C-alpha positions in Angstrom: 49.8 10.8 -8.9 51.6 13.9 -7.5 54.3 15.1 -4.5 51.1 17.1 -2.9 54.4 19.5 -2.1 55.6 19.8 -5.8 53.2 19.2 -8.5 55.3 19.1 -10.8 56.9 16.4 -9.2 55.1 12.7 -11.0 55.3 9.8 -8.8 54.8 6.4 -10.4 55.0 2.8 -7.8 55.2 -0.9 -9.3 56.1 -3.7 -7.1 58.1 -5.3 -10.0 60.7 -8.2 -10.0 64.6 -7.6 -9.7 66.3 -9.9 -11.1 69.8 -8.5 -9.1 68.4 -8.4 -6.1 66.6 -12.2 -7.0 63.2 -10.0 -4.9 60.5 -8.1 -5.0 61.0 -3.8 -5.0 58.9 -1.1 -4.7 59.2 1.1 -7.2 58.8 4.9 -7.5 59.6 6.7 -10.4 60.3 10.4 -9.7 59.6 12.4 -13.1 60.7 16.1 -13.1 57.7 17.2 -15.2 59.7 21.1 -15.8 62.9 19.3 -16.5 62.0 16.2 -18.1 64.8 14.6 -15.8 63.2 11.4 -13.5 64.9 9.2 -10.9 64.3 5.5 -10.0 63.9 4.7 -6.5 63.2 0.9 -4.5 62.5 -0.6 -1.1 62.3 -3.7 -0.2 58.8 -2.9 2.0 56.1 -4.0 -0.7 53.1 -2.3 1.6 54.8 1.2 1.6 53.3 4.2 -0.5 54.7 6.1 -2.9 55.2 8.8 -1.3 56.7 7.5 1.8 59.4 6.2 -0.6 60.1 9.6 -1.8 60.0 11.2 2.5 62.4 8.3 2.7 64.9 9.1 0.4 64.6 13.1 1.1 65.5 12.0 4.6 69.0 9.7 3.6 70.5 12.4 1.4 69.9 14.7 3.8 72.0 12.8 6.4 74.5 12.0 3.2 74.8 16.0 3.3 75.4 15.7 7.1 78.6 13.0 7.1 79.7 15.5 4.1 79.6 18.6 6.2 81.0 16.7 9.5 83.7 15.3 6.9 84.6 18.3 5.4 84.3 21.1 7.6 84.6 19.7 11.1 87.2 16.2 11.5 84.9 13.6 12.0 87.8 11.3 10.3 90.7 12.7 11.6 90.5 11.6 15.2 93.8 9.0 16.0 91.9 7.3 19.3 91.3 3.2 19.2 88.7 3.6 21.7 85.8 3.5 21.3 84.2 6.2 23.4 86.6 8.6 22.4 85.4 7.8 18.7 81.9 8.2 19.6 82.6 11.5 21.8 84.3 12.6 18.6 81.6 11.3 15.7 79.1 12.8 18.2 81.1 16.0 18.3 81.8 16.6 14.8 77.5 15.7 14.0 76.6 18.1 16.8 78.7 21.0 15.6 77.4 20.4 11.7 74.0 20.5 13.2 74.6 23.7 16.0 76.4 25.0 12.4 73.2 25.1 10.0 71.2 26.0 12.7 72.5 29.7 13.4 72.8 29.3 9.4 68.9 28.7 9.8 67.9 30.9 13.1 70.1 34.7 11.9 69.6 33.8 7.3 73.5 34.4 7.0 75.1 32.0 4.0 72.9 28.9 2.0 75.8 26.3 2.4 78.0 25.8 5.4 80.9 26.3 2.8 79.7 30.2 2.6 79.5 29.9 6.5 82.4 28.6 7.4 84.2 30.8 5.0 81.8 33.3 5.7 83.4 32.9 9.5 87.1 32.9 8.7 86.9 35.9 6.5 85.3 37.9 9.8 87.8 37.0 11.8 90.9 37.8 9.5 89.4 41.1 9.4 88.7 41.4 13.2 92.3 40.8 13.5 93.8 43.3 11.0 91.5 45.6 12.8 92.7 44.7 15.9 96.4 44.5 15.0 96.8 47.9 12.9 95.9 49.3 15.7 95.3 52.6 14.4 93.0 53.8 16.4 89.7 53.3 14.2 86.8 51.6 15.6 84.5 50.1 12.6 81.5 48.4 13.4 81.7 45.5 11.2 78.3 44.7 10.9 77.4 47.8 8.8 80.6 48.8 7.0 79.6 48.1 3.3 83.4 47.3 2.6 83.9 45.1 5.0 81.1 43.7 4.7 82.4 42.8 1.5 85.5 41.3 2.2 83.7 39.6 4.7 81.5 37.8 1.4 84.8 37.5 -0.4 84.2 33.7 -1.8 80.7 33.8 -0.9 78.9 32.0 -3.4 75.4 33.5 -2.1 76.6 36.7 0.1 73.5 39.5 -0.6 76.2 41.6 -1.1 
């Protein structure tokens, strides 16, 4: 059948025997009719419907993105403690920072990727420091000045500039 939210995605489900796994698998082939590409998804729950399997994989990939972003931007792997409580605190804080950044990105409709968000934040702080340290007596509104916005969005792939 078709995916209810994306009619160009067709789902085909079949229970098959996986020789490598030595068990039956609930396999879904998701075909994009626009690009003619497909992906094969599998579950060991033989009663699960195709849409549930697709949605579970979608959630799984969102979790993978959280771990990737936490490693790249919030130092998930940089904790040097060996104490369980401190490691838990560090991991929770790292993932919380990602969630807060994503919430802010969505709330204020800034960048569409965390990489662009971090670059904009860095560029904004750099511009503020330069203006403060020049002490030329000029006051700039960095949110409305197009030249400053161009500098802030420098290197951002999805900037609206």
